[in-house]
C-alpha positions in Angstrom: 16.6 12.6 -5.5 16.4 14.1 -2.3 17.7 11.9 0.9 15.0 12.6 3.3 13.2 9.6 2.1 15.9 7.4 3.2 14.6 6.4 6.3 17.6 4.1 8.4 19.8 3.5 5.2 23.4 1.6 5.9 25.9 1.3 2.9 24.2 -1.1 0.5 26.8 -3.9 0.8 26.6 -4.1 4.3 23.0 -3.9 4.2 22.5 -6.9 2.0 25.1 -9.1 4.0 23.4 -7.9 7.1 20.1 -8.9 6.0 21.2 -12.5 4.6 23.3 -13.0 7.6 20.3 -12.2 9.9 18.4 -14.2 7.8 20.8 -16.9 8.4 21.4 -17.1 12.4 17.4 -16.9 13.1 17.3 -19.1 15.9 14.8 -22.3 15.7 11.6 -21.4 17.6 10.8 -24.6 20.1 7.3 -25.2 20.0 5.3 -26.8 23.4 4.6 -30.4 23.6 0.3 -31.1 23.1 0.6 -32.3 27.0 2.0 -28.9 27.7 -0.5 -27.1 26.2 -3.2 -29.0 27.4 -2.0 -29.3 30.9 -2.0 -25.9 31.2 -5.3 -25.3 30.2 -6.8 -27.8 32.2 -5.4 -26.1 35.3 -6.8 -22.8 33.8 -9.8 -24.4 33.6 -10.6 -26.5 36.7 -8.4 -23.8 38.9 -10.5 -20.7 37.8 -11.8 -20.1 41.4 -7.7 -19.4 41.8 -6.2 -18.4 39.1 -9.2 -15.9 38.3 -8.7 -13.3 41.3 -5.0 -13.7 40.9 -5.0 -13.0 37.4 -7.7 -9.9 38.1 -5.3 -8.9 41.2 -2.1 -9.1 38.8 -3.5 -7.0 36.1 -4.4 -4.5 38.7 -1.3 -4.5 40.2 0.2 -3.3 37.2 -2.2 -0.6 37.0 -1.5 0.8 40.7 1.7 0.2 40.4 2.5 3.9 38.7 0.3 5.5 41.4 2.3 3.7 44.2 5.4 4.7 42.9 4.0 8.7 42.5 3.1 8.2 46.1 6.4 7.2 46.9 8.0 10.0 45.0 6.6 12.6 47.0 7.7 10.9 50.6 4.8 8.7 51.2 6.2 5.7 52.8 5.4 2.1 51.0 3.2 0.8 53.3 0.6 4.0 53.4 1.4 4.3 49.4 -0.2 0.8 49.1 -2.7 1.3 51.1 -4.0 4.2 49.9 -4.1 3.2 46.1 -5.8 0.0 47.0 -8.4 1.8 48.8 -9.0 4.6 46.3 -8.9 2.2 43.5 -11.6 0.4 44.9 -13.9 2.7 46.5 -14.3 4.1 43.1 -15.3 0.2 41.9 -17.4 -0.2 45.1 -18.9 3.5 44.4 -19.3 2.4 40.1 -21.2 -1.2 41.1 -23.6 1.2 43.8 -24.6 3.5 41.1 -25.4 0.4 38.7 -27.1 -1.3 41.0 -29.4 1.8 41.8 -30.3 2.4 38.6 -30.7 -0.9 37.6 -33.4 -1.1 40.3 -34.9 1.8 39.3 -35.0 0.8 35.8 -36.9 -2.8 36.9 -39.9 -0.9 38.6 -40.5 1.7 36.0 -40.2 -1.2 33.2 -44.0 -1.7 33.1 -44.6 2.0 32.4 -43.2 1.4 28.7 -45.1 -1.8 27.8 -48.0 0.5 26.0 -45.7 2.1 23.5 -43.9 -1.6 22.7 -47.3 -2.7 21.6 -48.4 0.3 19.6 -45.0 0.3 17.8 -46.1 -3.4 17.6 -49.4 -2.8 15.9 -47.7 0.1 13.6 -45.7 -3.2 12.0 -48.5 -4.9 11.5 -50.1 -2.4 9.9 -47.9 -1.3 7.6 -47.1 -4.9 6.2 -43.5 -5.3 7.3 -42.8 -8.4 8.5 -46.9 -8.6 9.1 -46.8 -12.0 8.4 -43.9 -13.5 10.9 -45.6 -11.3 13.6 -48.8 -12.7 13.0 -47.9 -15.7 13.3 -45.8 -15.4 16.3 -48.6 -13.1 18.1 -50.8 -16.4 17.7 -48.5 -19.1 18.7 -48.3 -16.6 22.0 -51.5 -16.4 22.3 -52.5 -20.7 21.9 -49.6 -20.8 24.3 -51.1 -18.2 26.9 -54.6 -19.9 26.6 -53.2 -23.4 27.0 -51.7 -22.7 30.1 -54.6 -20.9 31.4 -56.8 -23.4 30.8 -57.7 -25.9 33.7 -56.9 -29.5 34.0 -60.1 -30.4 36.0 -63.4 -32.1 34.5 -66.6 -29.7 34.1 -69.0 -30.1 36.6 -71.5 -32.6 36.0 -75.5 -31.8 35.4 -77.5 -31.2 38.5 -74.4 -30.4 40.6 -73.9 -26.8 41.6 -70.9 -25.2 40.7 -68.6 -24.0 43.9 -66.8 -20.8 44.4 -63.0 -20.7 44.7 -61.9 -20.2 47.6 -59.2 -17.5 48.0 -56.1 -19.0 49.9 -53.3 -16.8 51.1 -49.9 -18.2 52.0 -47.8 -16.7 54.8 -44.7 -17.3 55.7 -43.2 -17.9 58.7 -39.5 -17.4 58.6 -37.3 -17.3 61.4 -35.3 -14.1 61.5 -32.4 -16.1 61.3 -33.4 -17.3 57.6 -34.3 -13.9 56.1 -30.8 -12.8 57.5 -29.1 -15.8 55.3 -31.2 -15.2 52.4 -30.1 -11.7 52.3 -26.3 -12.0 52.8 -25.9 -15.4 51.2 -25.5 -14.5 47.5 -23.3 -11.9 48.6 -21.0 -14.2 50.3 -19.2 -15.2 47.5 -18.6 -11.4 45.5 -17.7 -10.2 48.7 -15.1 -13.2 49.1 -13.5 -12.9 45.7 -12.9 -8.8 46.1 -11.5 -9.3 49.5 -9.5 -11.6 48.6 -8.4 -10.0 45.1 -7.7 -6.6 47.7 -5.7 -8.7 50.1 -3.6 -10.3 46.8 -3.0 -6.7 45.5 -1.8 -5.2 48.4 1.2 -7.9 48.9 1.6 -7.7 45.3 2.5 -4.3 45.4 4.4 -4.8 49.2 6.6 -7.4 47.4 7.2 -6.6 43.7 10.5 -6.4 44.1 10.7 -9.9 45.1 8.3 -11.7 42.9 10.2 -10.0 40.1 13.4 -11.6 41.5 11.8 -14.6 41.7 10.3 -14.9 38.3 13.5 -13.9 36.8 15.0 -17.1 39.1 12.5 -19.1 37.5 12.3 -18.1 34.2 15.1 -16.3 32.8 18.4 -16.3 35.5 20.5 -17.3 32.6 20.0 -13.6 30.9 18.9 -11.2 33.5 19.3 -8.4 31.1 16.3 -10.1 28.3 14.3 -11.1 31.6 14.0 -7.8 33.0 13.2 -5.9 29.6 10.0 -8.5 29.9 9.2 -7.3 32.8 9.5 -4.0 32.4 8.1 -3.7 29.1 5.0 -6.1 30.2 4.2 -3.2 33.2 5.1 -0.5 31.3 2.5 -1.7 28.2 -0.1 -3.4 30.4 -0.3 -0.3 32.8 -0.2 2.0 29.8 -3.4 -0.4 28.2 -5.2 -0.2 30.8 -4.8 3.6 32.0 -5.2 5.1 27.9 -8.1 2.7 27.7 -10.1 3.5 30.9 -9.3 7.5 29.5 -10.6 6.5 26.4 -13.6 4.4 27.8 -14.6 8.0 29.9 -14.4 10.2 26.8 -16.7 7.9 25.1 -19.0 7.9 28.1 -19.6 11.0 29.4 -21.0 12.4 25.5 -23.0 9.2 25.7 -24.9 9.5 28.8 -24.7 13.8 28.1 -26.5 13.2 25.1 -29.0 10.2 26.1 -30.1 12.8 28.8 -30.7 15.2 26.5 -32.5 13.2 23.9 -34.6 12.0 27.2 -33.7 8.4 27.8 -34.6 7.1 31.2 -31.4 6.2 33.6 -29.0 8.0 30.8 -26.4 7.6 33.9 -26.4 4.1 33.8 -26.0 3.6 30.3 -23.4 6.2 30.4 -21.7 3.8 32.9 -22.3 0.6 31.1 -20.5 2.2 27.8 -17.8 2.8 30.0 -17.5 -0.9 31.4 -18.3 -2.7 28.3 -15.4 -0.6 25.9 -12.9 -2.6 27.9 -14.8 -5.9 26.3 -13.6 -5.9 22.8 -14.9 -5.6 19.3 -18.5 -6.7 21.4 -18.8 -4.2 24.2 -19.6 -1.3 22.2 -22.1 -2.9 20.4 -23.7 -4.5 23.7 -23.2 -1.1 25.3 -25.7 0.6 22.5 -28.2 -2.0 22.2 -29.5 -1.6 25.5 -29.9 2.0 25.2 -31.7 1.4 21.9 -34.3 -1.0 23.5 -35.4 1.8 25.8 -35.3 4.3 23.1 -37.9 2.0 21.4 -40.2 1.6 24.7 -40.2 5.2 26.0 -41.4 7.2 22.9 -44.1 6.0 20.3 -42.6 6.9 17.0 -39.0 6.4 15.9 -37.2 9.5 15.9 -35.7 8.8 19.3 -34.5 5.5 18.3 -32.7 7.1 15.0 -31.4 9.4 17.1 -30.1 7.4 19.6 -28.5 5.5 17.1 -26.9 8.2 15.2 -25.5 9.6 18.8 -23.5 5.9 19.3 -22.5 5.7 16.0 -21.0 9.2 15.9 -19.3 8.7 19.2 -17.8 5.5 17.9 -16.1 6.8 14.7 -15.0 10.1 16.8 -13.3 7.4 19.2 -12.0 5.4 16.8 -10.5 7.7 14.6 -9.7 10.8 16.4 -9.3 10.3 20.2 -7.5 6.4 20.3 -4.8 7.5 17.8 -4.5 10.6 19.7 -4.3 9.1 23.3 -2.7 5.5 22.1 1.5 6.1 21.8 1.7 2.5 21.1 -0.5 0.0 20.4 -1.2 -3.6 22.6 1.0 -5.4 20.2 -1.4 -7.7 19.4 -3.0 -8.6 15.6 -6.8 -8.5 15.0 -7.5 -11.9 14.9 -5.8 -12.8 18.0 -8.1 -10.3 20.1 -11.0 -12.4 18.5 -9.7 -15.2 19.2 -8.1 -14.3 22.7 -11.7 -13.3 23.3 -13.2 -16.5 22.8 -10.9 -18.3 24.2 -10.7 -16.3 27.7 -14.6 -16.2 27.4 -14.6 -20.4 27.1 -11.9 -20.4 30.3 -13.7 -18.1 33.1 -16.7 -16.5 31.6 -17.5 -12.6 31.2 -15.0 -12.1 33.5 -12.8 -13.5 30.9 -13.8 -11.2 28.0 -12.9 -8.2 30.0 -9.6 -9.5 31.0 -8.7 -11.2 26.8 -6.5 -8.4 25.8 -4.5 -7.1 28.9 -3.7 -11.0 29.5 -3.0 -11.6 25.7 -0.6 -8.4 25.7 1.1 -10.0 28.9 1.4 -13.2 27.4 3.0 -11.4 24.0 5.4 -9.4 25.9 6.6 -12.4 27.8 6.9 -14.7 24.4 9.2 -11.9 22.8 11.8 -12.0 25.2 12.0 -15.2 26.7 12.9 -17.7 24.7 10.8 -20.5 26.0 7.5 -18.7 25.6 8.3 -17.2 22.0 5.9 -18.9 20.2 3.1 -16.8 21.8 5.0 -13.9 20.5 4.9 -15.4 17.1 1.0 -16.2 17.6 -0.4 -13.3 18.7 1.9 -10.4 18.0 1.6 -8.1 15.3 4.8 -7.5 14.7 5.8 -9.4 11.4 7.3 -12.7 11.8 9.4 -12.7 8.5 11.6 -10.2 7.5 10.6 -8.1 4.7 13.3 -10.0 2.0 12.5 -13.3 3.1 8.6 -12.4 3.1 9.0 -11.7 -0.5 11.0 -14.8 -1.5 8.6 -16.9 0.2 5.8 -14.8 -2.6 8.1 -15.4 -5.4 9.0 -19.3 -4.4 5.1 -19.6 -4.7 4.5 -18.0 -7.9 2.7 -15.2 -6.4 4.4 -11.9 -7.9 0.5 -10.2 -7.6 1.0 -10.3 -3.9 5.1 -9.5 -4.3 3.5 -6.7 -6.1 1.7 -5.6 -3.1 4.4 -5.9 -0.8 6.7 -3.9 -2.6 4.2 -1.5 -3.5 3.6 -0.7 0.4 7.1 -0.4 0.9 7.7 2.0 -2.0 5.4 4.5 -0.1 8.0 5.3 2.0 11.5 4.1 -0.1 12.8 4.5 -3.6 12.8 1.7 -5.6 16.6 1.6 -5.5 16.0 0.9 -1.8 13.4 -1.6 -2.0 15.8 -3.5 -4.4 19.0 -3.0 -2.4 17.4 -4.0 0.8 14.7 -6.5 -0.4 13.9 -7.7 -3.7 17.7 -8.8 -4.1 18.5 -10.2 -0.5 15.4 -12.3 -1.4 17.2 -13.8 -4.6 20.3 -14.0 -2.7 18.4 -16.6 -0.3 17.1 -18.0 -4.0 20.9 -18.8 -4.9 21.4 -20.1 -1.5 19.0 -22.7 -1.9 20.6 -23.1 -5.7 24.1 -23.7 -3.9 22.9 -26.3 -1.2 20.6 -28.2 -4.1 17.2 -27.9 -2.1 16.2 -25.7 -5.3 15.6 -27.4 -8.6 15.9 -26.4 -12.4 12.1 -26.1 -13.1 11.7 -24.1 -9.4 14.6 -21.9 -9.9 13.2 -20.7 -13.6 10.2 -20.2 -11.6 11.4 -17.5 -9.5 13.6 -15.9 -11.2 10.2 -15.4 -13.9 7.6 -14.0 -11.3 10.9 -11.7 -10.2 10.9 -10.7 -13.4 6.8 -10.0 -13.5 7.7 -8.1 -10.3 10.1 -5.9 -12.1 7.3 -5.4 -14.9 4.7 -4.7 -12.6 6.7 -1.8 -11.0 7.1 0.0 -14.2 4.6 2.6 -13.1 6.2 3.1 -10.0 9.3 3.7 -11.6 8.1 5.9 -14.2 6.4 8.3 -11.6 9.6 8.2 -9.7 11.3 9.7 -13.0 8.7 12.1 -13.3 9.7 13.0 -9.4 12.7 13.4 -10.7 12.3 15.6 -13.6 10.3 18.3 -11.7 11.7 21.6 -12.1 11.1 22.4 -8.2 13.7 19.2 -7.6 17.0 19.3 -6.8 19.8 20.0 -9.1 21.6 16.7 -9.9 25.0 16.3 -8.8 28.2 16.4 -10.5 30.7 13.8 -11.7 32.7 14.4 -8.5 30.1 15.1 -6.2 29.0 11.3 -7.5 32.2 9.5 -6.4 31.6 8.1 -2.7 34.3 9.5 -0.6 35.6 8.2 2.6 33.4 8.1 6.1 30.6 9.2 3.7 27.5 7.3 4.1 24.8 6.6 1.1 22.3 8.8 3.0 24.4 12.0 1.6 25.0 10.9 -1.7 22.5 11.6 -4.5 22.4 9.2 -7.4 23.9 10.9 -10.9 22.1 11.7 -13.9 22.3 9.2 -16.7 21.0 11.4 -18.9 23.3 10.6 -22.5 24.6 7.3 -21.1 23.6 4.0 -22.6 24.3 0.8 -20.3 23.7 -2.7 -21.3 23.0 -5.0 -18.2 23.4 -8.5 -18.5 23.3 -11.8 -16.1 26.1 -13.4 -14.8 25.7 -17.1 -14.8 21.8 -17.8 -14.5 18.5 -16.7 -14.8 18.4 -15.2 -10.9 21.1 -13.0 -12.2 18.9 -12.0 -15.1 16.3 -10.7 -12.6 18.3 -8.8 -10.4 19.6 -7.5 -13.9 16.2 -6.4 -14.7 16.3 -4.4 -11.4 19.6 -2.6 -12.5 18.0 -1.3 -15.5 14.8 -0.1 -14.3 16.8 1.8 -11.3 19.0 3.1 -14.5 16.0 4.1 -16.4 14.9 5.7 -13.4 18.1 8.3 -13.5 17.3 8.6 -17.1 20.0 6.4 -19.0 19.5 4.8 -21.9 19.4 0.9 -21.0 19.5 -1.9 -23.0 19.1 -6.1 -21.0 21.0 -8.9 -22.3 20.5 -12.6 -20.7 23.3 -14.2 -19.3 22.9 -16.9 -22.7 24.3 -13.9 -24.2 27.1 -13.6 -22.3 28.2 -16.5 -23.3 31.9 -16.8 -25.4 30.0 -17.6 -28.9 27.5 -14.6 -28.4 29.4 -12.2 -27.6 30.1 -11.4 -30.8 26.7 -10.9 -31.6 26.3 -8.2 -29.0 25.3 -4.6 -31.0 27.8 -2.7 -28.7 28.6 0.5 -31.2 26.0 2.4 -29.2 26.6 1.2 -25.6 29.2 3.3 -23.5 28.8 0.7 -20.2 28.3 -3.0 -20.0 27.6 -4.1 -16.3 27.2 -7.6 -15.1 25.8 -9.1 -12.5 26.7 -12.2 -10.2 24.4 -13.7 -7.1 27.6 -16.2 -6.5 30.3 -14.9 -5.1 32.2 -17.8 -6.2 32.5 -16.6 -10.4 35.8 -14.1 -9.8 36.4 -16.4 -12.8 34.1 -16.5 -14.5 33.9 -12.3 -14.5 37.6 -12.0 -15.1 37.0 -14.2 -18.6 33.9 -12.0 -18.9 35.7 -8.6 -18.9 37.8 -9.7 -21.1 35.8 -10.7 -24.0 34.0 -7.6 -23.9 37.0 -5.8 -24.4 37.8 -7.4 -27.2 34.7 -7.2 -28.8 34.8 -3.3 -27.9 38.2 -1.7 -26.6 36.2 1.7 -25.7 33.5 -0.4 -23.7 33.5 0.2 -20.0 32.9 -3.0 -18.2 31.7 -3.1 -14.8 31.2 -6.0 -12.4 28.6 -6.3 -9.1 29.1 -9.3 -6.8 25.6 -8.8 -4.9 26.6 -11.7 -2.3 30.1 -10.1 -1.4 30.9 -7.9 1.3 32.0 -5.0 0.7 33.0 -3.2 3.6 36.5 -2.4 2.6 36.9 -0.3 -0.5 40.0 -1.3 -0.9 39.1 -4.7 -1.9 36.8 -3.6 -4.4 39.5 -1.5 -5.9 42.1 -4.9 -5.7 39.5 -6.8 -7.7 38.6 -4.4 -10.0 42.1 -4.3 -11.0 42.7 -8.1 -10.9 40.2 -8.8 -13.2 40.3 -6.1 -15.6 37.4 -4.0 -14.9 36.6 -0.6 -15.1 34.5 -1.2 -11.7 33.6 -3.8 -8.8 30.3 -3.0 -7.0 28.8 -4.8 -4.1 25.5 -3.4 -3.9 22.8 -1.1 -6.0 23.8 2.3 -5.4 27.8 1.8 -6.2 26.6 -0.3 -9.3 24.5 2.8 -10.4 27.5 4.8 -9.6 30.0 3.1 -11.8 27.1 2.6 -14.2 26.6 6.3 -15.0 30.2 7.2 -14.4 32.5 9.5 -16.9 35.5 8.0 -16.4 37.3 7.0 -19.5 37.9 2.9 -19.9 40.4 0.9 -18.8 42.7 -0.1 -21.4 42.7 -4.3 -21.6 45.8 -6.0 -20.0 47.6 -8.2 -22.4 49.3 -10.8 -20.4 53.0 -11.5 -21.7 53.5 -14.9 -23.0 56.6 -16.6 -22.0 57.9 -17.7 -25.7 60.1 -20.9 -25.1 63.2 -20.2 -27.8 63.9 -23.5 -29.6 67.7 -24.1 -29.6 68.6 -25.1 -33.2 70.4 -28.0 -33.0 72.6 -29.2 -36.2 71.2 -32.0 -38.0 72.6 -35.6 -37.7 74.1 -36.9 -41.0 73.3 -40.3 -42.2 75.9 -42.7 -41.8 76.2 -43.3 -46.0 76.4 -39.8 -46.6 79.1 -39.4 -43.6 81.4 -42.3 -45.3 80.8 -40.8 -48.9 
């Protein structure tokens, strides 16, 4: 096999024990109390006038921090660098707002001009019968409401009384200049005050960034400075990169949109381009909202339907290009949020802080996830919203086996087999999963029925992977593949990793794989048998019940070269010794290997000594060593007969009877 697919492999036996030990030493996560969560949410909700500007200022601080650092590197002092960065950012935002406001005012003045086109399209729908019933009923309701509103409530004039002509009345508002100024400036006071507050907070955050960092470390993670510092650096880097890359992606998306709408003749194309740029910060629903308004305007501008179709095609094409080409190219790393977490965060922050909360939902949740990834007190945030798997692959597989769901376990295995070989999956994922099952059995938390269910699910998993094993075997039989290694090359030299070792060819070698002491051992034996079949060996399987003393003599061992028995229980050395002795007595020319899947095999000398102790031809601790030992051409080790001490009986003369002596 080629070694280029063995990414990140360690020695097999060390990998098994490290996986099991890591699963055993996972810290228990402490969840916050309901009162704590309710209090935090209530504080954010009722104090949104305070927390919302601070949140916006915090995100702008993350976004402007690289610009300030760049200006400082060119020799500009901190204060001028901060002021220049803040003023440039808010100038761009103010210019953006001014252009949008101007375009909206112009659009509002031109809306009555598009009324005739809308009415024409409605009449065409009625004439073609598309939804005619619904449109007719809606039109009738609207007309009746209008007539009811226009009807005068006064009683009709009596007979003989002349009708009085209505007198036109003109209302002239006489307002004081101060009141007019107040009416103009009043609505602008709140947004301007919030913007000024945000500018001031951003400036002070950038100026006191190191001091704020030290205070946060002292408050949250003083006991682990390394982890807290790493969290702050990752949060700043990830949020800043997200905002920058999202801005670049939105610009790349909005410029062709504005140009395309201008070419199509949609009025105020610059407005729709700017809105597309801003609304794309809103996850999922932002691009849809940004496309609906130009589509409605295209419906109103032209009497036909071709402009609407061209506009829809423009948005669909740009969304596909941006989502499949631009974003994967520009995003070196994702936000670290799961898709469901993005939706839930959007709903939560919108309910909490309104439309601004919707825009800020993704970067704020990114900050919380990074905080939970590095600070133990907030680990639940990473578990809830992060996109990293919360279970190790072997633990996830074991959970599926416990649930009796081998189909989902097979899907999980096939995902791993897209990048790994079959023996790697068994060695790094499947066997460690069964090791967890053996640990549960030893602790007494797994009953007999559940153990048999896990073993049956594992056997079904092996059977489901027959197609993958067959494809891998055909790949190895490809003439373009590398030549198989010789017997000397198959032996693992001291200090050489398994990345540089090729599994040997098993042609003309017959191997019997057997379980040691239970159903879980039988499942691992089936995995080893499948790997040996991929290598071309002739493989047969035996259950642990076939290894009982009364059943061994019934085994057909005439055509078998090697028997490999595996044990998940680390305390099976004595059982393995008796098993080797029985097998070698049944056939003296048989090679017998023992695999202790749960043993720590870092010390190769220990394996050799243990093999000599139990009279086995080899002792292995992982899948690679088991395959190498099973397909080895070494001669079998002779059975050692223990010398028994025979106590010689001393021959003593028999005592004569008294009567006989008297005679």
